[in-house]
C-alpha positions in Angstrom: -37.6 47.4 51.2 -39.9 45.4 49.7 -43.2 47.3 47.9 -46.0 45.4 46.9 -48.5 46.3 44.8 -52.4 45.6 44.2 -54.2 46.2 41.1 -57.2 44.9 40.1 -59.8 46.5 37.9 -58.8 50.0 39.0 -58.4 49.4 42.5 -54.7 49.9 43.4 -52.8 50.3 46.5 -48.1 50.5 47.1 -47.2 49.8 50.5 -50.8 51.1 52.2 -50.6 54.4 50.5 -52.4 54.9 47.0 -50.2 55.8 44.1 -51.3 56.1 40.4 -52.9 54.1 38.9 -51.4 51.4 36.7 -52.1 48.6 34.3 -53.0 44.7 36.5 -50.5 42.6 37.5 -51.4 39.2 36.6 -48.5 37.8 39.2 -50.2 39.0 42.0 -51.8 36.6 44.3 -55.5 36.9 45.6 -53.9 36.7 49.3 -52.1 39.8 48.5 -55.3 41.8 47.0 -57.3 40.2 50.5 -54.7 41.8 52.4 -55.3 45.1 50.6 -58.4 45.2 51.1 -58.5 43.9 54.8 -56.0 47.0 56.1 -58.9 49.8 55.0 -55.5 51.4 52.3 -57.4 50.1 48.7 -58.3 52.7 47.0 -60.4 52.7 43.5 -58.8 54.5 41.2 -62.3 56.0 39.1 -62.4 57.9 36.1 -66.1 57.4 35.3 -65.6 57.5 32.1 -68.0 55.1 30.9 -70.1 55.7 28.5 -71.6 52.8 26.3 -74.9 53.7 25.8 -77.1 53.8 29.0 -75.7 50.6 30.0 -74.7 50.5 33.7 -71.0 51.1 34.8 -69.7 48.5 35.7 -67.2 49.7 38.3 -70.0 51.4 40.1 -71.8 48.1 40.2 -68.7 46.5 41.6 -68.6 48.9 44.2 -72.3 48.4 45.0 -71.7 44.1 45.6 -67.8 44.8 47.0 -67.1 47.4 49.2 -70.6 49.7 49.5 -68.0 52.4 51.5 -64.4 53.0 49.5 -62.1 54.8 49.0 -62.0 56.5 45.9 -59.5 59.1 43.3 -60.9 60.9 41.0 -59.7 62.3 38.0 -59.3 66.3 39.3 -59.2 67.5 42.6 -56.8 66.4 45.9 -56.3 63.8 47.6 -59.1 60.9 48.0 -62.6 60.3 49.1 -65.3 57.9 50.5 -68.1 56.9 48.7 -71.0 55.8 49.5 -73.6 53.5 47.0 -76.2 51.5 49.2 -79.3 53.0 49.0 -79.8 53.9 52.5 -76.3 54.6 53.6 -76.6 57.7 51.2 -80.0 58.6 52.1 -77.9 58.5 56.0 -75.2 61.2 54.3 -77.7 63.4 52.4 -80.2 64.1 55.3 -78.0 63.5 58.4 -76.2 67.2 59.6 -73.3 65.3 60.5 -72.2 65.8 57.0 -72.2 68.9 55.5 -71.8 70.1 51.7 -71.0 74.0 52.6 -68.0 72.8 54.1 -66.9 71.8 50.5 -66.7 75.5 49.6 -62.7 76.3 49.1 -61.3 73.0 49.3 -60.1 71.2 45.9 -62.0 68.3 46.7 -62.1 65.3 44.6 -64.6 65.4 41.4 -65.3 64.6 37.9 -64.5 68.4 36.0 -61.7 69.9 36.3 -62.8 73.5 37.4 -65.2 72.7 40.1 -69.1 73.4 39.1 -69.9 74.5 42.5 -70.8 78.6 43.4 -69.4 79.6 46.4 -73.2 81.0 47.3 -74.9 78.4 46.0 -78.0 76.3 47.5 -76.4 73.4 46.4 -73.9 74.3 48.8 -75.7 75.1 51.7 -76.5 73.5 54.6 -79.9 73.7 56.7 -81.2 75.9 58.0 -79.7 78.5 55.9 -80.6 76.6 52.9 -84.3 76.5 54.2 -84.7 80.0 53.7 -83.7 79.9 49.5 -86.2 76.9 49.2 -88.9 78.1 50.9 -88.2 81.1 48.6 -87.8 78.6 45.4 -90.2 76.7 46.2 -93.4 79.0 45.7 -92.4 79.4 42.2 -92.6 75.2 41.7 -96.0 75.2 43.9 -99.0 72.8 42.2 -100.8 75.8 40.7 -98.0 77.4 39.3 -96.9 74.1 37.8 -99.7 73.2 36.4 -99.7 76.8 34.7 -95.9 75.9 33.5 -97.8 72.8 31.8 -100.2 74.6 29.8 -97.1 76.6 28.1 -94.9 73.1 28.0 -97.6 71.9 25.8 -98.0 75.1 24.0 -94.5 74.6 23.4 -94.3 70.7 22.8 -97.1 70.9 19.8 -95.3 74.4 18.1 -91.9 72.3 18.0 -93.9 68.4 17.0 -95.4 70.5 14.2 -92.3 71.4 13.0 -90.6 68.3 13.2 -93.4 67.1 11.1 -93.2 70.0 8.8 -90.0 69.0 7.6 -90.5 65.2 7.4 -88.8 62.1 8.3 -86.6 61.4 9.4 -86.0 63.5 12.5 -83.4 63.8 14.7 -85.8 64.0 18.7 -82.2 65.3 19.8 -82.4 68.8 17.4 -86.3 68.4 16.9 -87.3 68.3 20.9 -85.1 67.6 23.7 -82.5 70.8 23.2 -85.4 73.6 22.4 -88.3 72.7 25.2 -86.5 72.7 28.7 -84.5 75.4 27.2 -87.3 77.7 26.1 -89.9 76.7 28.8 -87.1 77.2 31.5 -86.1 81.0 29.9 -89.6 81.7 29.6 -90.2 80.9 33.3 -86.8 83.1 34.0 -87.8 85.7 30.9 -84.6 85.5 29.4 -84.5 86.6 26.1 -84.0 84.6 23.0 -81.2 85.9 21.8 -79.0 85.0 24.7 -80.4 81.5 25.3 -78.0 80.1 23.2 -75.0 81.8 24.6 -76.3 80.6 28.0 -76.1 76.9 26.8 -73.3 76.5 25.9 -71.1 77.9 28.7 -73.6 75.1 31.1 -72.0 72.7 28.4 -68.7 74.0 28.7 -68.8 74.2 32.3 -69.8 70.1 32.5 -67.6 69.4 30.1 -64.6 67.0 32.0 -61.5 66.6 29.3 -58.7 68.4 31.1 -58.1 70.6 27.9 -61.2 72.1 28.7 -60.3 73.8 32.5 -59.5 77.2 30.5 -62.8 77.0 28.1 -64.6 76.1 32.0 -63.0 79.0 34.0 -64.3 81.2 31.1 -67.8 80.2 30.9 -68.4 80.1 34.3 -67.2 83.7 34.8 -68.9 85.3 32.2 -72.6 83.5 33.1 -71.8 84.7 36.6 -71.2 88.6 35.0 -74.6 87.8 32.6 -76.7 86.7 35.9 -75.5 90.0 37.6 -76.5 92.1 35.4 -79.8 90.6 34.4 -80.6 90.4 38.0 -79.8 93.9 38.9 -82.4 94.9 36.2 -84.7 92.9 37.9 -84.4 93.9 41.1 -85.1 97.3 40.0 -87.8 97.1 37.6 -88.9 93.4 38.5 -91.4 92.1 36.3 -94.1 88.6 36.4 -90.8 85.9 35.7 -89.0 84.0 38.6 -86.1 85.9 38.9 -88.3 88.9 39.5 -90.4 87.0 42.2 -87.1 85.9 44.1 -85.3 89.8 43.7 -88.3 91.1 45.7 -89.9 87.7 48.0 -89.4 88.0 51.6 -88.6 85.3 54.1 -88.5 86.4 58.0 -88.4 90.2 56.4 -85.1 88.9 54.8 -84.5 89.3 51.1 -81.7 87.2 48.6 -78.8 89.7 48.2 -77.3 90.1 45.2 -75.0 87.6 45.6 -77.6 84.9 46.7 -80.4 86.0 43.7 -76.8 86.3 41.1 -76.6 82.4 41.7 -80.0 81.3 42.7 -81.0 82.5 38.9 -78.1 80.7 36.9 -78.9 77.8 38.7 -81.9 77.8 38.0 -80.7 78.2 34.4 -78.8 75.3 34.5 -80.3 72.6 36.1 -83.8 73.5 34.2 -82.9 72.9 31.0 -79.3 70.9 30.4 -80.5 67.6 32.5 -83.8 67.5 31.1 -83.0 68.1 27.8 -80.9 64.8 28.3 -83.3 62.9 30.3 -85.7 63.8 26.8 -83.0 62.0 24.9 -82.9 59.2 27.0 -85.9 57.9 27.5 -87.0 58.6 24.2 -84.2 55.7 23.6 -85.1 53.6 26.1 -88.7 53.0 24.4 -87.7 52.6 21.1 -84.9 50.1 21.8 -88.0 48.4 24.0 -90.8 47.4 21.9 -92.8 45.6 24.8 -92.2 48.8 27.2 -93.4 51.0 24.0 -96.2 49.5 23.6 -97.4 49.3 27.3 -96.9 53.2 27.5 -99.0 53.3 24.1 -101.7 51.2 24.5 -102.4 52.4 28.5 -101.1 56.0 27.9 -102.5 56.5 32.0 -99.1 54.4 32.6 -96.8 56.8 31.5 -95.9 58.8 34.3 -95.1 55.6 36.6 -93.0 54.2 33.4 -91.2 58.1 33.4 -90.9 57.4 37.1 -89.4 53.7 36.7 -87.5 54.2 33.7 -85.6 57.8 35.7 -84.7 55.1 38.9 -83.2 52.4 36.2 -81.7 54.8 33.8 -77.5 56.0 34.0 -78.5 59.3 33.8 -74.8 60.7 34.4 -71.6 59.3 35.0 -69.7 58.6 38.6 -71.1 61.6 41.7 -72.0 65.1 41.7 -71.1 67.6 44.6 -70.1 65.7 47.8 -70.1 66.5 51.6 -67.6 66.7 54.4 -68.2 64.4 57.8 -68.0 66.7 60.3 -67.3 63.9 63.1 -66.7 60.2 63.0 -69.5 58.4 61.3 -70.3 54.5 60.6 -71.7 53.7 57.7 -71.7 49.8 56.7 -69.5 49.2 58.9 -66.4 51.3 57.8 -65.4 54.2 60.0 -65.9 57.7 58.0 -63.4 60.5 60.0 -64.3 63.5 60.4 -63.0 65.9 57.7 -63.1 63.2 55.2 -64.8 63.8 51.9 -67.9 62.2 51.2 -69.3 61.5 47.5 -72.5 59.8 46.9 -74.4 57.7 44.3 -77.5 58.4 43.2 -77.1 55.4 40.3 -76.1 52.7 42.5 -78.5 53.9 45.4 -81.6 53.4 41.9 -79.7 49.2 41.4 -79.7 48.5 45.2 -81.1 44.9 45.5 -82.0 45.6 49.5 -84.4 48.7 48.4 -85.6 47.3 44.7 -86.7 44.3 43.9 -84.9 42.7 40.8 -83.0 46.5 40.6 -81.4 45.7 37.1 -84.7 44.8 35.7 -86.8 47.9 34.0 -90.2 46.9 35.7 -92.5 49.8 33.9 -96.0 49.4 36.5 -93.3 48.7 39.4 -94.8 50.6 42.3 -93.6 53.2 44.7 -89.8 53.6 43.1 -89.1 55.7 45.3 -85.8 56.3 43.5 -83.4 58.9 44.0 -82.4 60.6 40.5 -83.4 64.4 41.7 -81.6 63.6 44.6 -82.7 63.2 48.1 -82.8 65.0 51.4 -82.1 69.1 51.6 -80.6 69.4 48.2 -83.8 67.4 46.3 -84.0 68.9 42.8 -86.4 72.5 43.3 -87.4 72.3 39.5 -88.9 68.4 39.9 -92.0 69.0 39.6 -91.2 71.2 36.3 -88.8 68.2 34.8 -91.0 65.7 35.8 -94.0 67.6 33.9 -91.9 68.4 30.8 -91.2 64.5 30.4 -95.0 63.1 30.8 -96.1 66.5 27.7 -92.8 65.7 26.1 -93.6 61.7 25.7 -97.2 61.5 25.9 -97.4 63.8 23.1 -95.5 62.4 20.7 -96.1 58.9 21.0 -100.0 60.2 20.7 -98.5 62.6 17.7 -96.6 59.9 16.3 -97.5 56.3 16.9 -95.8 54.7 14.2 -92.7 56.7 15.8 -89.3 54.1 15.5 -85.4 54.9 15.5 -84.5 55.3 11.9 -81.1 53.6 12.5 -80.0 50.6 14.1 -79.4 51.5 18.0 -75.7 50.2 18.2 -75.1 53.3 16.1 -76.7 55.9 18.1 -74.1 57.8 18.2 -73.4 58.6 22.6 -71.5 62.1 24.4 -68.4 61.1 25.8 -67.0 63.9 26.7 -69.7 65.4 29.2 -70.7 64.7 33.3 -74.1 63.6 31.6 -75.1 60.5 29.4 -77.3 61.2 26.6 -77.5 60.8 22.6 -75.7 63.5 20.7 -78.6 62.5 18.0 -81.3 60.5 17.8 -82.7 60.1 14.6 -86.2 58.6 13.7 -89.1 57.8 11.4 -92.7 58.0 11.6 
């Protein structure tokens, strides 16, 4: 039987069945490529390893524009998955109960990391109504009154960190002096984690996010050690509760029920990881964005009251991670943008492409600091919208606002093209951000 292979920038198919990625063949005709696409058998090979500063991944852009509901193969996990890229389709998948996150538990689903980051008991793999109980308990900790108290604590920590940076003198490193310590300190104070334990927990979190194949054993060990740490910590807080968030969760009741030991342990882990890692990277990303765009930087300096709005737009615009996160499983056949997703299929969504969808946003590839009502998806959507988003926004507003006010002449200490970027994590961020003032 004659074989026909079609491969273009990551798309590949062999006689209607996927095969390993290969180099593009310039002799394949457009007719063959078109037939492969129309047959529905085309699969996009998606390592999602693009890490050129904060430029948008061209593969994601092609998927959004050419095949918004596409079959993809990821670096790890068995089989293939769907990737949904349009804003409205992403919203459907993240809110429609015909798609289940819990159904991925126990499956070797296609993913970015060699070891799955998810924990079976975690809220981020629960479906409503089970997740509603946990969300209602955690949401109380991020009510407006509580967040305002956190703002006061965040301001104190930011002032202390910038005092130290000023004392050390110019040049400084915003990643080392501000972005790394601020979110970790803030969430650890909220959870009342001893200062002596914080560096190791942060190291575990980073190891779990590493996408390198040779990191798999380290990731397994890091996840196990972090889980053991929180098992012991949450057990102590249940016996001897204090004023921290873990104690509040250990003693809180919803319809007469309390969190069991596994739920409490994993909830504490999720709060620690999501409460410090991503905010650290976004402080670096937003700072870099402002410091490499003089017009936008001047605007927020001259009109500081516009900073919250500018931050929302930067969160929409910046590709804050690589690829995809935790998928869902279709519980029944569902049609999206003319494509039928079958029951049992794995479905990933891209919040990055949703944030750049021209059907939702005018001039989506432009950074417009005065854009109104962005409704971006950087914090997720639906039942899995980030519970810690109010705290993250508070930290970003306080950190950037204070930084720009305290150092009115702040600028990069080296050309932008010399800034080094992370290439091994699922997150996009500068490894160091040298600045002068």
